[in-house]
C-alpha positions as CSV (number, residue, x, y, z in Angstrom):
1,M,185.3,154.9,149.5
2,M,182.9,156.9,147.2
3,I,180.8,154.9,144.7
4,K,179.4,156.3,141.5
5,N,178.0,154.0,138.8
6,R,175.8,154.7,135.8
7,H,174.2,152.7,133.0
8,E,171.9,154.0,130.3
9,R,170.2,152.9,127.1
10,I,168.1,154.5,124.4
11,I,164.9,152.4,124.1
12,A,162.5,152.8,121.2
13,A,159.4,153.2,123.4
14,A,157.4,156.0,125.1
15,P,158.4,156.9,128.7
16,E,155.1,155.6,130.0
17,R,155.8,152.1,128.6
18,I,159.3,152.1,130.1
19,T,157.9,153.3,133.5
20,A,155.5,150.4,133.6
21,L,158.3,148.0,133.0
22,I,160.7,149.3,135.7
23,F,157.9,148.8,138.2
24,D,157.7,145.2,137.3
25,F,161.0,143.7,138.6
26,D,159.5,140.2,138.2
27,R,159.3,140.8,134.5
28,I,162.6,142.6,133.7
29,W,165.0,141.3,136.4
30,P,167.6,138.9,134.9
31,T,166.9,136.1,137.3
32,Q,169.4,133.9,135.5
33,I,172.0,136.1,137.2
34,A,170.4,136.9,140.6
35,P,167.0,136.7,142.2
36,A,164.8,139.8,141.8
37,P,164.5,142.0,144.9
38,R,161.4,141.0,147.0
39,R,159.1,143.3,148.7
40,R,159.5,143.1,152.5
41,G,157.1,145.7,153.8
42,N,155.5,148.9,152.7
43,R,158.5,150.3,150.8
44,L,161.3,147.8,151.7
45,Y,162.9,145.3,149.3
46,D,165.2,142.4,150.2
47,A,168.0,142.5,147.6
48,G,170.4,139.8,148.8
49,L,173.2,141.4,150.7
50,M,171.2,144.6,151.0
51,L,167.9,145.9,152.1
52,W,166.5,148.7,149.9
53,E,164.0,151.3,150.8
54,E,162.0,152.8,148.0
55,Y,161.7,156.6,148.2
56,D,160.5,159.6,146.3
57,R,163.3,161.3,144.4
58,P,162.5,164.4,142.3
59,G,163.0,163.7,138.7
60,A,163.3,159.9,139.1
61,A,160.8,157.4,137.8
62,R,161.8,155.0,140.6
63,A,164.4,155.3,143.4
64,F,165.8,153.3,146.3
65,R,168.1,153.9,149.3
66,V,170.3,151.2,150.7
67,A,168.9,150.7,154.3
68,K,171.3,147.9,155.3
69,P,174.1,147.1,155.7
70,D,175.4,150.2,157.5
71,E,178.8,150.0,155.9
72,L,177.2,150.3,152.4
73,Q,175.2,153.5,152.1
74,G,173.8,154.9,148.9
75,E,171.0,155.7,146.6
76,H,170.1,154.4,143.2
77,W,167.4,155.5,140.8
78,F,166.0,155.2,137.3
79,E,165.5,158.4,135.2
80,L,163.9,158.8,131.8
81,G,164.8,161.4,129.2
82,V,163.8,162.2,125.7
83,A,165.9,160.9,122.8
84,Q,165.3,160.9,119.1
85,G,163.3,157.8,118.3
86,G,162.8,156.8,121.9
87,T,163.5,157.3,125.6
88,V,166.8,157.3,127.5
89,L,166.6,155.0,130.4
90,R,169.3,155.7,132.9
91,H,170.2,154.0,136.2
92,T,172.5,155.9,138.6
93,L,174.0,154.7,141.8
94,Q,175.8,157.0,144.3
95,G,177.0,156.2,147.7
96,C,179.9,155.1,149.8
97,A,181.4,151.9,151.2
98,A,183.2,151.6,154.5
99,G,185.3,149.0,156.3
100,T,185.1,145.5,154.8
101,Y,182.4,146.7,152.3
102,E,185.0,148.6,150.4
103,A,186.5,145.3,149.2
104,I,183.1,143.6,149.0
105,W,181.9,146.4,146.7
106,R,184.9,146.3,144.4
107,E,185.2,142.5,144.2
108,R,181.7,141.2,144.4
109,I,178.9,143.8,144.3
110,E,180.0,146.2,141.6
111,P,180.8,143.4,139.0
112,L,177.5,141.7,139.7
113,H,175.6,145.1,139.7
114,D,177.1,145.9,136.3
115,L,176.1,142.5,134.9
116,I,172.6,142.8,136.3
117,L,172.0,146.3,135.1
118,E,173.1,145.6,131.5
119,A,170.9,142.5,131.4
120,L,168.0,144.4,133.0
121,L,168.4,147.1,130.2
122,D,168.4,144.3,127.6
123,N,165.2,142.9,129.1
124,V,163.5,146.3,129.2
125,E,164.5,146.9,125.6
126,A,163.2,143.4,124.5
127,A,159.9,143.8,126.4
128,A,159.3,147.3,125.0
129,A,160.1,146.0,121.4
130,S,157.6,143.1,121.9
131,G,154.8,145.6,122.4
132,L,153.6,143.7,125.5
133,T,154.4,146.3,128.1
134,D,150.9,146.9,129.4
135,T,151.6,145.6,132.9
136,G,149.1,147.9,134.5
137,P,149.7,151.0,136.5
138,P,152.8,151.0,138.7
139,P,152.1,150.2,142.4
140,H,153.8,153.4,143.5
141,Q,155.2,156.3,141.4
142,S,158.3,157.7,142.9
143,G,159.1,161.4,142.7
144,G,158.6,163.2,139.4
145,R,156.8,162.0,136.3
146,P,158.7,161.0,133.2
147,P,158.7,163.5,130.4
148,Q,156.0,163.2,127.8
149,A,157.2,161.9,124.4
């Protein structure tokens, strides 16, 4: 089964401010819904049912591949674009689910993913509005650079 999922929001902040936030999962992750992914090695993150590998994707501010389980393969990434009065922050997921993970994706992962992503976008928007987004430089910049505002 093919998977495609996208969430986006226009945020009244410069791309650099948003980039700093998306590199700070401890700050923007909605932990009231699910624990934030935890670093488990150089570029690996434990994300509950999945293991993510961060990778460089051209044009993405930050990107991950699903490394495990084998039945759920895909990539997801954050992109930034120019919008009047702010920056478009977009999260895209593309992949495929096989075997028992087809039902697991539809019934458990996708609804939770949608809930987490909308709350994460709310948190980025709130953090950007607070003006307290100076979290320091990102630990690793994936792929391309965000457009300059």
